[in-house]
Backbone as numpy.savetxt, mean C-alpha at the origin, in Angstrom:
# Nx Ny Nz CAx CAy CAz Cx Cy Cz
-9.68 0.18 18.95 -9.01 -0.43 17.85 -9.34 -1.95 18.03
-9.06 -2.89 16.98 -9.28 -4.25 17.04 -7.87 -4.75 17.18
-7.21 -5.02 18.49 -5.86 -5.47 18.56 -5.83 -6.95 19.10
-5.26 -7.67 18.30 -5.06 -8.97 18.59 -3.79 -9.31 19.38
-3.84 -10.46 19.95 -2.31 -10.70 20.70 -1.40 -11.20 19.62
-0.47 -10.47 19.27 0.58 -10.83 18.11 1.81 -11.12 18.87
2.67 -12.14 18.75 3.80 -12.38 19.14 4.98 -11.25 18.83
5.04 -11.10 17.89 5.89 -9.77 17.37 5.14 -8.71 17.33
4.86 -7.79 18.13 4.07 -6.59 18.07 4.74 -5.37 17.69
5.96 -5.48 17.14 6.82 -4.08 17.04 5.99 -2.91 16.15
5.37 -3.55 15.10 4.79 -2.69 14.30 3.46 -2.14 14.85
2.71 -2.87 15.77 1.59 -2.31 16.38 1.93 -1.22 17.30
3.13 -1.61 18.03 3.73 -0.55 19.05 4.16 0.63 18.44
4.57 0.68 17.13 5.39 1.78 16.58 3.90 2.54 16.29
2.88 2.04 15.51 1.83 2.58 15.35 1.10 3.38 16.58
1.08 2.94 17.53 0.52 3.23 18.68 1.38 4.33 19.48
2.58 4.65 18.87 3.79 5.37 19.24 4.26 5.03 20.68
4.37 3.67 20.86 4.77 2.98 22.21 6.31 2.62 21.94
6.80 2.82 23.10 8.28 2.58 22.84 8.71 1.22 22.40
9.72 1.11 21.49 10.08 -0.19 20.89 11.63 -0.39 20.92
12.28 -1.70 21.37 13.55 -1.56 21.40 14.34 -1.37 20.13
13.54 -1.72 18.85 14.38 -1.49 17.77 13.41 -1.22 16.62
13.48 -0.58 15.52 12.69 -0.18 14.52 11.84 -1.42 13.76
10.63 -1.45 13.66 10.08 -2.68 12.92 10.40 -2.41 11.45
10.47 -3.53 10.59 10.50 -3.16 9.06 9.60 -4.33 8.50
9.04 -3.75 7.41 8.30 -4.58 6.31 8.61 -3.82 5.15
8.67 -4.32 3.95 8.85 -3.68 2.76 7.68 -3.85 1.42
7.04 -2.62 0.97 6.29 -2.74 -0.04 6.84 -3.50 -1.05
5.97 -4.36 -1.78 6.08 -5.36 -2.88 7.07 -6.34 -2.37
7.12 -6.65 -0.99 8.12 -7.85 -0.39 7.72 -9.22 -0.83
6.39 -9.27 -1.50 6.05 -10.67 -2.19 6.35 -10.21 -3.61
7.29 -10.57 -4.36 7.16 -10.08 -5.61 8.39 -10.60 -6.71
8.49 -10.16 -7.76 9.27 -11.02 -8.54 10.63 -10.90 -8.31
11.30 -10.12 -7.35 12.74 -10.30 -6.75 12.83 -11.72 -6.23
12.05 -12.39 -5.60 12.06 -13.71 -5.25 11.64 -14.88 -6.19
12.75 -15.67 -6.22 12.60 -16.62 -7.26 11.43 -17.62 -6.81
11.08 -17.88 -5.53 9.86 -18.50 -4.90 8.55 -17.82 -5.37
8.59 -16.79 -5.42 7.25 -16.24 -5.79 7.36 -16.51 -7.56
8.07 -16.17 -8.30 8.05 -16.38 -9.64 7.60 -17.87 -9.91
8.13 -18.82 -9.17 7.64 -20.34 -9.38 6.18 -20.25 -9.07
5.67 -19.60 -8.13 4.40 -19.88 -7.76 3.32 -19.02 -8.73
3.62 -17.86 -9.28 3.22 -17.24 -10.24 3.09 -18.17 -11.68
4.24 -18.77 -11.90 4.02 -19.47 -13.05 3.14 -20.56 -13.10
2.96 -21.21 -11.82 1.91 -22.13 -11.72 0.67 -21.74 -11.80
0.49 -20.27 -11.49 -0.98 -19.81 -11.41 -1.51 -19.43 -12.73
-0.47 -19.35 -13.65 -0.66 -18.77 -15.14 -0.62 -17.35 -15.53
-0.92 -16.52 -14.57 -0.79 -15.13 -14.70 -1.02 -14.42 -13.59
-0.60 -13.06 -13.42 -0.88 -12.22 -12.42 -2.26 -12.32 -11.76
-3.15 -12.29 -12.67 -4.42 -12.15 -12.03 -5.06 -13.44 -11.62
-4.45 -14.63 -12.32 -4.73 -15.99 -12.03 -4.05 -16.25 -10.63
-3.12 -15.61 -10.19 -2.63 -15.54 -8.75 -3.40 -14.91 -7.71
-3.82 -13.58 -8.27 -4.71 -13.00 -7.28 -6.05 -13.77 -7.09
-6.48 -14.59 -7.80 -7.73 -15.17 -7.79 -7.61 -16.58 -7.22
-6.59 -17.02 -7.03 -6.24 -18.30 -6.34 -5.88 -17.99 -4.64
-6.82 -17.98 -3.85 -6.63 -17.68 -2.72 -5.52 -18.58 -2.00
-5.31 -19.73 -2.18 -4.26 -20.61 -1.47 -2.78 -20.17 -2.02
-2.58 -19.85 -3.15 -1.39 -19.26 -3.96 -1.11 -17.92 -3.41
-2.24 -16.95 -3.56 -1.86 -15.68 -3.04 -1.47 -15.62 -1.45
-1.90 -16.72 -0.65 -1.47 -16.63 0.89 -0.13 -17.33 0.85
0.29 -18.21 -0.04 1.52 -18.67 -0.08 2.59 -17.54 -0.31
2.19 -16.73 -1.44 3.29 -15.75 -1.61 3.41 -14.65 -0.63
2.21 -14.20 0.03 1.98 -13.46 1.17 3.20 -13.95 2.25
3.28 -15.15 2.32 4.02 -15.65 3.39 5.36 -16.00 3.31
5.63 -16.02 1.96 7.09 -16.19 1.57 8.11 -15.11 2.15
7.97 -13.74 2.13 8.74 -12.90 2.96 9.06 -13.25 4.33
7.90 -13.73 4.96 7.97 -13.71 6.39 9.23 -14.89 6.74
9.18 -15.90 6.04 10.31 -16.79 6.41 11.73 -16.66 5.70
11.63 -15.95 4.41 12.74 -15.65 3.49 13.46 -14.61 4.27
12.81 -13.51 4.48 13.33 -12.11 4.87 13.32 -11.90 6.29
12.20 -12.71 7.07 12.26 -12.50 8.37 11.75 -10.83 8.79
10.61 -10.41 7.89 10.27 -9.15 8.04 9.16 -9.15 9.36
9.00 -8.13 9.69 8.18 -8.00 10.86 6.63 -7.72 10.74
6.39 -7.74 9.47 4.79 -7.95 9.14 4.80 -8.42 7.57
3.52 -9.15 7.71 3.15 -9.65 6.26 2.08 -8.77 5.71
2.04 -8.48 4.44 1.27 -7.60 3.80 0.18 -8.55 2.55
-0.97 -8.73 2.83 -1.72 -9.60 1.74 -1.28 -9.68 0.41
-1.34 -10.51 -0.25 -0.77 -10.27 -1.77 -2.16 -9.87 -2.41
-2.31 -8.87 -2.99 -3.51 -8.33 -3.85 -3.02 -7.34 -4.63
-3.99 -6.56 -5.17 -3.89 -5.60 -6.08 -4.71 -4.46 -5.90
-4.47 -3.18 -6.18 -5.42 -1.89 -5.75 -6.44 -1.95 -6.77
-6.34 -2.83 -8.09 -7.24 -2.46 -9.07 -8.31 -3.61 -8.88
-8.45 -4.33 -7.76 -9.36 -5.15 -7.63 -10.71 -4.67 -7.13
-10.61 -3.42 -6.66 -11.71 -2.74 -6.18 -12.59 -1.91 -7.38
-11.83 -1.47 -8.28 -12.72 -1.02 -9.68 -13.43 -2.38 -10.52
-12.55 -3.22 -10.28 -13.05 -4.66 -11.20 -14.38 -4.96 -10.36
-14.39 -5.07 -8.84 -15.54 -5.42 -7.97 -16.75 -4.59 -8.30
-16.31 -3.35 -8.94 -17.52 -2.30 -9.34 -18.08 -2.41 -10.85
-17.37 -3.34 -11.20 -17.68 -3.47 -12.91 -16.85 -2.73 -13.70
-15.71 -2.28 -13.48 -14.71 -1.70 -14.24 -13.50 -2.47 -14.36
-13.31 -3.32 -15.45 -12.68 -4.47 -15.39 -11.28 -4.03 -16.06
-10.28 -4.83 -15.71 -9.05 -4.41 -16.27 -8.33 -5.73 -16.66
-7.20 -5.72 -17.51 -6.57 -6.66 -18.35 -4.86 -6.19 -17.70
-4.17 -7.11 -17.05 -3.00 -6.83 -16.68 -1.77 -7.43 -17.90
-1.55 -6.46 -18.35 -0.51 -6.92 -19.75 0.94 -6.90 -19.16
1.48 -8.07 -19.58 3.01 -8.42 -19.32 3.78 -7.50 -19.68
4.83 -6.79 -18.95 5.76 -5.76 -18.92 4.96 -4.38 -19.17
3.77 -4.40 -19.42 2.99 -3.04 -19.67 2.02 -2.45 -18.62
1.58 -3.34 -17.90 0.75 -2.88 -16.69 -0.66 -2.89 -17.01
-1.33 -2.47 -16.30 -2.86 -2.48 -16.34 -3.33 -1.63 -17.59
-4.59 -2.26 -18.20 -5.26 -1.87 -19.22 -6.83 -2.06 -19.06
-7.44 -0.96 -19.10 -8.87 -0.76 -19.07 -9.68 -0.80 -20.23
-10.23 -1.70 -20.95 -10.79 -1.67 -22.38 -11.95 -0.73 -22.20
-12.75 -0.64 -21.23 -13.81 0.27 -21.37 -13.44 1.35 -20.05
-13.06 2.49 -20.34 -12.90 3.44 -19.45 -14.15 4.27 -18.73
-14.06 4.77 -17.76 -15.29 5.67 -17.03 -14.96 7.08 -16.98
-15.62 7.81 -18.09 -15.40 9.20 -18.25 -16.55 10.10 -18.01
-17.64 9.73 -17.87 -19.02 10.43 -18.14 -20.04 9.88 -17.17
-20.87 10.44 -16.90 -22.09 9.99 -16.06 -22.72 8.90 -16.77
-22.92 8.65 -17.99 -23.36 7.84 -18.60 -22.63 6.39 -18.26
-21.29 6.41 -18.38 -20.22 5.37 -17.97 -20.44 4.98 -16.55
-20.69 5.83 -15.81 -20.88 5.73 -14.28 -21.95 4.91 -13.85
-23.00 4.77 -14.90 -24.24 4.10 -14.54 -24.18 2.69 -14.62
-23.10 2.14 -15.41 -22.47 0.72 -15.32 -21.90 0.33 -14.17
-21.52 0.96 -13.21 -20.70 0.53 -11.94 -21.80 0.57 -10.89
-21.31 -0.26 -9.92 -22.27 -0.47 -8.65 -21.35 -0.69 -7.45
-21.59 -0.68 -6.23 -20.85 -1.02 -5.17 -20.77 -2.30 -5.00
-19.71 -3.03 -4.66 -19.34 -4.39 -4.67 -19.95 -5.11 -3.55
-20.37 -6.41 -4.06 -20.87 -7.48 -2.86 -19.53 -8.34 -2.74
-19.23 -8.15 -1.34 -17.94 -8.75 -0.96 -17.88 -10.23 -1.29
-18.94 -11.11 -1.05 -18.85 -12.52 -1.35 -19.16 -13.06 -2.89
-19.82 -12.06 -3.56 -19.94 -12.67 -4.97 -18.87 -11.93 -6.07
-18.35 -10.83 -5.71 -17.35 -10.23 -6.51 -16.28 -10.79 -6.28
-14.94 -10.26 -7.48 -13.74 -10.82 -7.34 -12.87 -10.56 -5.75
-13.59 -9.75 -5.16 -13.17 -9.43 -3.74 -12.93 -10.61 -2.83
-13.73 -11.62 -2.91 -13.89 -12.80 -2.04 -12.59 -13.67 -2.26
-12.01 -13.55 -3.43 -10.66 -14.23 -3.45 -9.61 -13.73 -2.35
-9.46 -12.12 -2.21 -8.56 -11.83 -1.40 -9.05 -11.90 0.15
-10.52 -11.83 0.36 -10.80 -12.20 1.63 -10.50 -13.64 2.14
-10.77 -14.66 1.27 -10.50 -16.06 1.38 -8.87 -16.20 1.82
-8.15 -15.57 0.94 -6.58 -15.49 1.15 -6.25 -14.93 2.39
-7.04 -13.73 3.27 -6.40 -13.30 4.34 -6.84 -14.44 5.44
-8.02 -15.14 5.20 -8.39 -16.30 6.19 -7.15 -17.39 6.18
-6.74 -17.57 5.13 -5.69 -18.67 4.88 -4.39 -18.34 5.82
-4.18 -16.87 5.24 -2.94 -16.42 5.73 -2.90 -16.29 7.36
-3.83 -15.84 7.93 -4.18 -15.75 9.38 -3.99 -16.72 9.87
-4.62 -17.92 9.39 -4.52 -19.32 9.95 -2.96 -19.79 10.07
-2.45 -19.40 9.18 -0.85 -20.06 8.84 0.07 -19.27 9.70
-0.18 -17.73 9.94 0.56 -17.03 10.60 0.58 -17.15 11.94
-0.51 -17.81 12.69 -0.70 -18.13 13.93 -0.47 -16.98 14.83
-0.80 -15.69 14.43 -0.49 -14.51 15.32 0.79 -14.13 15.56
1.91 -14.74 14.67 3.36 -14.51 15.10 3.76 -12.94 14.59
3.07 -12.53 13.46 3.15 -11.13 13.27 1.96 -10.41 12.60
1.97 -9.18 12.41 0.55 -8.56 11.95 0.54 -8.93 10.53
-0.88 -8.84 10.02 -0.96 -8.73 8.63 -1.55 -7.77 8.20
-1.06 -6.94 7.18 -1.51 -5.68 6.72 -2.46 -5.78 5.44
-3.58 -5.22 5.82 -4.54 -5.13 4.30 -4.35 -3.79 3.77
-4.95 -3.68 2.46 -4.59 -2.27 1.88 -5.93 -1.94 0.73
-5.79 -0.97 0.43 -6.60 -0.28 -0.84 -5.81 0.71 -1.71
-6.19 0.94 -2.90 -5.83 2.13 -3.61 -6.60 3.28 -3.08
-5.88 4.53 -2.92 -6.66 5.70 -2.59 -7.66 5.88 -3.84
-8.81 6.63 -3.65 -9.72 6.95 -4.70 -9.18 7.76 -5.76
-8.15 8.59 -5.62 -7.67 9.38 -6.73 -6.99 8.47 -7.47
-5.99 7.66 -6.95 -5.21 6.79 -8.04 -6.14 5.78 -8.72
-7.32 5.28 -8.20 -8.01 4.53 -8.69 -8.79 5.06 -9.85
-9.46 6.23 -9.56 -9.90 7.21 -10.63 -9.05 7.37 -11.71
-7.56 7.81 -11.46 -6.72 7.95 -12.74 -6.55 6.81 -13.44
-6.74 5.73 -12.97 -6.50 4.60 -13.84 -7.98 4.20 -14.76
-8.84 4.40 -13.98 -10.36 4.16 -14.69 -10.60 5.05 -15.73
-10.16 6.33 -15.70 -10.49 7.33 -16.27 -9.49 7.32 -17.69
-8.30 7.22 -17.16 -7.14 7.22 -18.30 -7.31 6.12 -19.22
-7.45 4.78 -18.41 -7.59 3.50 -19.29 -6.08 2.67 -19.07
-5.24 3.37 -18.47 -3.93 2.62 -18.33 -3.05 3.52 -17.46
-1.83 2.90 -17.28 -0.85 3.87 -16.60 -0.30 4.96 -17.42
0.12 6.10 -17.05 0.46 7.20 -17.89 1.48 8.11 -17.32
2.35 8.72 -18.02 3.28 9.67 -17.46 2.76 11.03 -16.80
1.47 11.27 -17.45 0.96 12.57 -17.20 -0.39 12.42 -16.64
-1.39 11.33 -16.96 -2.73 11.16 -16.69 -3.43 12.28 -17.06
-3.14 12.89 -18.10 -3.64 14.09 -18.56 -5.24 13.99 -18.88
-5.80 12.72 -19.23 -6.95 12.56 -19.47 -7.74 12.54 -18.30
-7.22 12.01 -17.21 -7.95 11.69 -15.84 -7.90 13.45 -15.40
-6.79 14.23 -15.38 -6.71 15.44 -14.77 -7.41 16.45 -15.84
-7.76 16.16 -16.89 -8.56 17.14 -17.64 -10.08 17.08 -17.23
-10.44 15.83 -16.88 -11.79 15.66 -16.35 -12.03 16.40 -15.08
-11.31 16.44 -14.27 -11.37 17.28 -12.88 -11.75 18.79 -13.28
-11.16 19.40 -14.55 -11.46 20.51 -14.76 -12.55 20.81 -15.62
-12.83 19.95 -16.56 -14.08 19.94 -17.35 -15.28 19.46 -16.91
-15.32 18.35 -15.96 -16.49 17.92 -15.40 -16.28 17.49 -13.86
-16.19 18.42 -13.18 -15.82 18.21 -11.84 -16.87 17.53 -11.16
-18.19 17.81 -11.21 -19.30 17.28 -10.79 -19.32 15.50 -10.84
-19.07 15.23 -12.17 -18.66 13.63 -12.36 -17.64 13.30 -11.50
-16.60 14.06 -11.57 -15.25 13.63 -10.83 -15.55 13.16 -9.35
-16.45 14.29 -8.79 -16.61 14.21 -7.30 -17.47 12.88 -7.12
-18.69 12.62 -8.07 -19.31 11.56 -7.90 -18.59 10.21 -8.18
-17.83 9.96 -9.10 -17.20 8.91 -9.26 -15.99 8.58 -7.98
-15.43 9.75 -7.72 -14.52 9.49 -6.48 -15.37 9.13 -5.24
-16.71 9.51 -5.19 -17.38 9.26 -3.87 -17.59 7.86 -3.96
-18.05 7.32 -5.19 -18.47 5.84 -5.54 -17.10 4.96 -5.03
-16.14 5.32 -5.47 -14.85 4.63 -5.13 -14.54 4.53 -3.91
-14.62 5.67 -3.13 -14.48 5.64 -1.49 -15.45 4.80 -0.79
-16.84 4.81 -1.43 -17.64 4.13 -0.58 -17.19 2.34 -0.96
-16.83 2.02 -2.07 -16.28 0.58 -2.34 -15.27 0.11 -1.62
-14.34 1.09 -1.50 -13.06 0.99 -0.81 -13.29 0.65 0.77
-14.20 1.41 1.29 -14.65 1.30 2.58 -15.31 -0.08 3.03
-15.88 -0.57 2.04 -16.74 -1.58 2.18 -15.61 -2.70 2.05
-14.67 -2.72 1.13 -13.43 -3.68 1.01 -12.47 -3.67 2.29
-12.30 -2.79 2.90 -11.38 -2.53 3.93 -12.04 -3.23 5.13
-13.30 -3.15 5.53 -14.11 -3.50 6.58 -14.11 -5.09 6.24
-14.09 -5.49 5.01 -14.26 -6.98 5.05 -12.94 -7.44 5.35
-11.76 -6.91 5.05 -10.56 -7.42 5.23 -10.36 -7.38 6.73
-10.88 -6.34 7.50 -10.76 -6.30 9.04 -11.59 -7.51 9.62
-12.67 -7.71 9.01 -13.58 -8.62 9.37 -12.85 -10.00 9.62
-11.74 -10.17 8.37 -11.34 -11.51 8.08 -9.82 -11.65 8.73
-9.51 -10.31 9.45 -8.43 -10.61 10.47 -7.19 -9.56 10.39
-7.24 -8.89 9.30 -5.94 -7.87 9.27 -5.79 -7.18 10.42
-4.61 -6.77 10.74 -4.50 -6.20 11.99 -4.02 -4.57 11.55
-3.81 -4.17 10.38 -3.41 -2.85 9.88 -4.06 -2.69 8.57
-4.29 -1.44 8.29 -4.46 -1.19 6.82 -3.81 -0.10 6.31
-3.40 -0.06 5.10 -2.70 0.81 4.40 -3.34 1.40 3.20
-3.33 2.70 2.94 -4.02 3.31 1.59 -3.02 3.79 0.81
-2.86 3.40 -0.32 -1.87 3.56 -1.31 -2.32 4.51 -2.25
-1.78 5.98 -2.26 -2.04 6.94 -3.27 -0.73 7.04 -4.30
-0.79 5.94 -5.06 0.59 5.98 -5.87 0.75 7.18 -6.85
-0.54 7.90 -7.27 -0.43 8.86 -8.19 -0.62 10.35 -7.59
-0.58 10.42 -6.44 -0.73 11.76 -5.55 -0.04 12.64 -6.07
1.33 12.36 -6.47 2.31 13.48 -7.04 2.18 13.97 -8.16
1.03 13.50 -8.99 0.94 14.02 -10.40 0.02 15.30 -10.30
-0.52 15.42 -8.88 -1.54 16.61 -8.68 -0.68 17.76 -8.12
-1.15 18.83 -8.20 -0.70 20.14 -7.57 -1.01 20.02 -6.24
-0.51 20.80 -5.45 -0.88 20.80 -3.80 -2.39 21.18 -3.81
-2.85 22.11 -4.36 -4.32 22.75 -4.27 -5.14 21.42 -4.78
-4.71 20.79 -6.01 -5.63 19.82 -6.42 -5.62 18.45 -5.69
-4.52 18.05 -5.16 -4.52 17.13 -4.03 -5.28 17.36 -3.07
-5.44 18.50 -2.31 -6.15 18.69 -1.07 -7.78 18.81 -1.47
-8.12 18.92 -2.89 -9.47 18.87 -3.35 -9.65 17.46 -3.96
-9.00 16.77 -4.73 -9.45 15.62 -5.45 -9.09 14.24 -4.74
-7.93 14.51 -3.81 -7.39 13.36 -3.21 -7.69 13.08 -1.48
-7.01 13.95 -0.98 -7.05 13.94 0.56 -8.46 13.79 1.21
-9.29 14.60 0.55 -10.61 14.49 1.39 -11.15 13.14 1.29
-11.02 12.35 0.36 -11.51 10.94 0.15 -10.67 10.15 0.93
-9.52 10.12 1.02 -8.50 9.43 1.90 -9.11 9.53 3.29
-9.39 10.85 3.65 -9.83 11.21 5.19 -11.08 10.50 5.17
-12.09 10.39 4.33 -13.49 9.76 4.48 -13.13 8.24 4.90
-12.20 7.53 4.00 -11.96 6.27 4.25 -11.33 6.10 5.94
-10.44 7.03 6.20 -9.76 6.67 7.70 -10.85 7.05 8.53
-11.80 8.00 8.44 -12.92 8.10 9.40 -13.88 7.24 9.48
-13.87 6.27 8.60 -14.92 5.35 8.55 -14.23 3.93 9.16
-12.97 3.72 9.41 -12.32 2.70 9.86 -11.71 3.26 11.25
-12.27 2.41 12.10 -11.94 2.58 13.55 -11.27 1.23 14.26
-11.43 0.20 13.76 -11.17 -1.14 14.29 -9.43 -1.44 14.33
-8.91 -0.74 13.40 -7.37 -1.20 13.20 -6.57 0.16 12.87
-5.30 0.16 13.19 -4.50 1.13 12.90 -4.50 1.34 11.19
-4.15 2.73 11.04 -4.37 3.16 9.35 -2.70 3.84 8.96
-2.35 3.52 8.01 -1.17 4.08 7.43 -1.72 4.73 6.00
-1.26 5.89 5.83 -1.65 6.68 4.44 -0.36 6.84 3.74
-0.24 6.40 2.66 1.16 6.64 1.79 0.64 7.40 0.54
0.78 8.75 0.35 0.67 9.43 -0.72 1.89 9.92 -1.53
2.27 8.99 -2.51 3.72 9.22 -2.99 3.66 10.52 -3.76
4.65 11.42 -3.31 4.82 12.57 -4.18 4.26 13.70 -3.47
3.31 13.45 -2.64 2.37 14.49 -1.99 3.09 15.21 -0.80
4.47 15.36 -0.79 5.34 15.88 0.15 4.77 17.53 0.64
4.29 18.04 -0.39 4.11 19.49 -0.17 2.69 19.42 0.65
1.98 18.37 1.06 0.81 18.47 1.85 1.00 17.65 3.10
2.10 17.30 3.58 2.44 16.57 4.74 1.78 17.04 5.85
1.82 18.25 6.05 1.15 18.83 7.34 -0.33 18.75 7.28
-0.82 18.68 6.02 -2.35 18.60 5.84 -2.64 16.87 6.07
-1.81 16.11 5.52 -2.08 14.56 5.88 -1.99 14.33 7.29
-0.91 15.05 7.96 -0.87 14.87 9.53 -2.01 15.08 10.14
-2.98 15.87 9.50 -4.32 16.24 10.43 -5.29 14.96 10.34
-5.17 14.32 9.44 -6.30 13.43 9.13 -6.20 12.30 10.17
-7.30 11.53 10.28 -7.33 10.41 11.10 -6.80 9.26 10.85
-5.40 9.22 10.99 -4.84 8.14 10.51 -3.48 7.72 11.60
-2.89 6.95 11.80 -1.76 6.47 12.44 -0.54 6.70 12.23
-0.22 6.43 10.72 1.43 6.86 10.42 1.10 7.16 8.83
2.03 7.86 8.51 2.03 8.55 7.27 3.56 7.91 6.59
3.30 7.44 5.33 4.49 6.77 4.47 5.07 7.91 3.67
6.20 7.88 3.73 7.24 8.79 3.26 7.83 8.14 1.75
8.18 8.87 0.68 8.83 8.40 -0.33 10.25 9.03 -0.10
11.15 8.66 -1.15 12.56 8.99 -0.83 12.91 10.33 -1.19
11.96 11.30 -1.80 12.28 12.78 -1.97 12.08 13.54 -0.84
11.40 13.21 0.28 11.38 14.14 1.40 12.77 13.95 2.64
13.19 14.93 2.78 14.27 14.70 3.82 13.71 14.22 4.90
14.23 13.39 5.77 13.55 13.03 7.16 13.46 14.10 8.11
14.46 15.14 7.94 14.38 16.09 8.88 13.38 17.10 8.61
12.79 17.11 7.27 11.79 17.98 6.97 10.65 17.41 7.72
10.41 15.92 7.48 9.16 15.27 7.85 8.79 15.49 9.17
10.23 15.57 9.95 9.91 15.61 11.70 9.39 17.12 11.95
9.37 18.21 11.12 8.84 19.43 11.33 7.23 19.30 10.92
6.89 18.51 10.16 5.48 18.50 9.56 4.54 17.28 10.23
5.25 16.41 10.80 4.58 15.20 11.25 4.67 14.98 12.70
3.57 14.81 13.65 3.89 14.18 14.88 3.31 12.87 14.92
2.98 12.19 13.94 2.38 10.71 14.19 3.64 9.87 13.64
3.54 8.74 13.75 4.55 7.65 13.24 4.75 7.76 11.64
6.01 7.89 11.34 6.24 7.82 10.00 6.83 6.27 9.44
6.80 6.20 8.27 7.09 4.96 7.58 7.92 5.24 6.32
8.98 4.37 5.98 9.36 4.46 4.77 10.72 5.38 4.45
10.84 6.12 3.32 11.72 6.99 3.05 13.10 6.65 2.29
13.31 5.42 2.66 14.72 4.52 1.91 14.27 4.59 0.30
15.10 5.14 -0.51 15.18 4.95 -2.16 15.30 3.53 -2.32
14.32 2.75 -3.10 14.44 1.53 -3.41 15.66 1.05 -3.97
16.38 1.96 -4.85 17.69 1.84 -5.83 18.80 1.78 -4.74
18.76 2.28 -3.64 19.92 1.98 -2.58 20.12 0.40 -2.45
19.28 -0.42 -2.91 19.45 -1.98 -2.59 20.28 -2.38 -3.68
20.50 -1.56 -4.75 21.51 -2.02 -5.76 22.88 -1.98 -5.47
23.07 -1.00 -4.34 24.62 -0.73 -4.05 25.43 -1.88 -3.61
26.79 -1.74 -3.45 27.61 -2.56 -2.97 27.29 -2.99 -1.55
27.73 -4.15 -0.82 27.43 -4.22 0.46 28.13 -3.31 1.49
29.22 -2.74 1.04 29.79 -1.86 2.08 29.01 -0.34 2.13
28.59 -0.11 1.01 27.80 1.30 0.79 26.62 1.20 1.42
26.00 -0.12 0.98 24.58 -0.29 1.57 24.77 -0.17 3.36
25.66 -1.02 3.71 25.64 -0.87 5.20 25.76 0.72 5.72
26.59 1.20 5.31 26.99 2.68 5.45 25.91 3.48 5.55
25.13 3.41 4.25 24.01 4.44 4.20 22.76 3.90 4.90
22.47 2.65 5.34 21.34 2.40 5.99 21.59 2.48 7.37
22.87 2.66 7.97 23.15 2.94 9.51 23.00 4.42 9.32
23.51 5.20 8.58 23.31 6.55 8.73 21.68 6.94 8.65
20.93 6.26 7.84 19.56 6.27 7.80 18.96 6.22 9.16
19.32 5.08 9.62 18.60 4.71 11.04 19.07 5.64 12.12
20.34 6.04 12.05 20.69 7.11 13.08 19.75 8.48 12.82
19.23 8.72 11.57 18.71 9.90 11.43 17.07 9.99 11.59
16.44 8.71 12.08 15.08 8.47 12.22 14.65 9.04 13.50
13.44 9.49 13.41 12.66 9.63 14.63 12.44 8.65 15.55
11.85 8.69 16.64 11.76 7.64 17.58 10.68 6.71 17.19
9.73 7.12 16.54 8.40 6.36 16.05 8.41 6.30 14.72
9.12 5.10 13.96 9.39 4.97 12.63 9.29 3.62 12.13
8.70 3.43 11.12 8.62 1.74 10.52 9.49 2.02 9.25
10.52 1.06 9.37 11.67 1.12 8.40 10.89 0.45 7.10
10.93 1.04 5.87 10.33 0.68 4.64 11.08 1.30 3.56
10.54 1.01 2.32 10.98 1.82 1.18 10.11 2.92 0.84
10.69 3.75 0.04 9.88 5.00 -0.45 8.92 4.67 -1.77
8.91 3.27 -1.87 8.19 2.72 -3.03 8.59 1.28 -3.02
7.84 0.38 -3.71 7.82 -0.84 -3.69 9.36 -1.29 -4.16
9.67 -2.64 -3.67 10.77 -3.35 -4.35 10.82 -3.50 -5.80
12.11 -3.27 -6.43 11.79 -3.51 -7.96 12.14 -5.07 -8.06
11.64 -5.51 -9.49 11.62 -6.74 -9.69 13.13 -7.45 -9.74
14.13 -6.47 -10.18 15.56 -6.77 -10.27 16.52 -6.67 -9.07
15.83 -6.55 -7.94 16.66 -5.89 -6.65 17.35 -7.19 -6.46
18.47 -7.03 -5.90 19.18 -8.49 -5.61 18.76 -8.80 -4.38
18.27 -10.16 -4.28 17.66 -10.70 -3.19 18.43 -10.67 -1.77
19.87 -10.84 -2.15 20.79 -10.80 -0.72 20.91 -9.43 -0.39
20.60 -8.35 -0.98 20.65 -7.06 -0.43 19.45 -6.74 0.39
18.29 -7.40 -0.15 16.97 -7.14 0.69 17.24 -8.05 1.89
17.81 -9.24 2.01 17.92 -9.93 3.35 19.09 -8.90 4.19
19.82 -8.62 3.69 20.85 -7.79 4.40 20.34 -6.55 5.07
19.54 -5.81 4.21 18.66 -4.62 4.84 17.84 -4.80 5.97
17.06 -6.07 5.91 16.36 -6.49 7.29 17.26 -6.87 8.31
18.42 -7.37 8.15 19.31 -7.83 9.08 19.98 -6.50 9.72
20.38 -5.68 8.95 20.72 -4.36 9.36 19.77 -3.80 10.41
18.56 -3.61 9.98 17.48 -2.81 10.77 17.40 -3.72 12.21
17.22 -5.07 12.22 17.13 -5.82 13.18 18.17 -5.95 14.05
19.52 -5.60 13.74 20.67 -5.59 14.50 20.98 -4.31 15.15
20.03 -3.19 14.68 20.33 -1.88 15.08 19.70 -1.44 16.30
20.36 -1.00 17.32 19.86 -0.52 18.62 19.54 0.89 18.67
18.36 1.00 18.93 17.76 2.52 18.98 18.45 3.45 19.86
18.93 4.70 19.37 19.83 5.49 20.30 18.81 6.42 21.24
């Protein structure tokens, strides 16, 4: 593995299942709208995609939680949908609605429009440059996390054309045209590997694979249409530790546990005691993001109970990303509680 000398290496130690004096903490969407500082930078960028495509501003918002929250890791500010865009499947980010794909990919003819990305000619170059800027400013004080979306989640967006409660269009294709589905998933997988290797070359210390829509599949379908492609990505990455977060796929924790990754992210629906019976790797997450709406006394009580329940090798995080209206002071309090907690 490509391990750099990092001043605060708690996350890296936890990923290697080495002893740590306390649990490391970082938060999904820690660079986001709950911070007024983020909102100000985004306003100057003009739009969400304008921010993504401005490496200096993307680096700036990546670093904000490091100084404001004092988390143990930074995660590069980007979006999982930069990968399909780099393949010529473009999207529009609609305010308060989410991503929209004017041209969907639903058959072999559509597939001909796509290609593997060129790292330095496609939109991916913006994220790679942001990584370089961020690494220089971090000065190896804490690890930097890179990421991509899982192939199934990217497939779901590109075929459906937007977010959905059911993703019935995407799922219908799995049953009606499985050959096309596998071809498209293979292409997304290969593009994701190219992108992650580019991030590693620029200096990320860890990568995470986000399967945001794993939970809309049945156990059988997840293990056909998602897990093998995540496994292919993990098998192709050897230089840095890998975290897999398949939200809602708690029915397959034992299968995820067998693939070549270093940690498994947990949503808030899986009891931590259950996860201990299914996983022998480092775990991450499991806190309900809505707990951060609680009053201070209740928050303190529940966080300490949570910390008391954790396995030895765990990375404190949420079971999904921070919500935009999360009280800033409660996020700061959560980080303080974790950093002051002494492992039993």
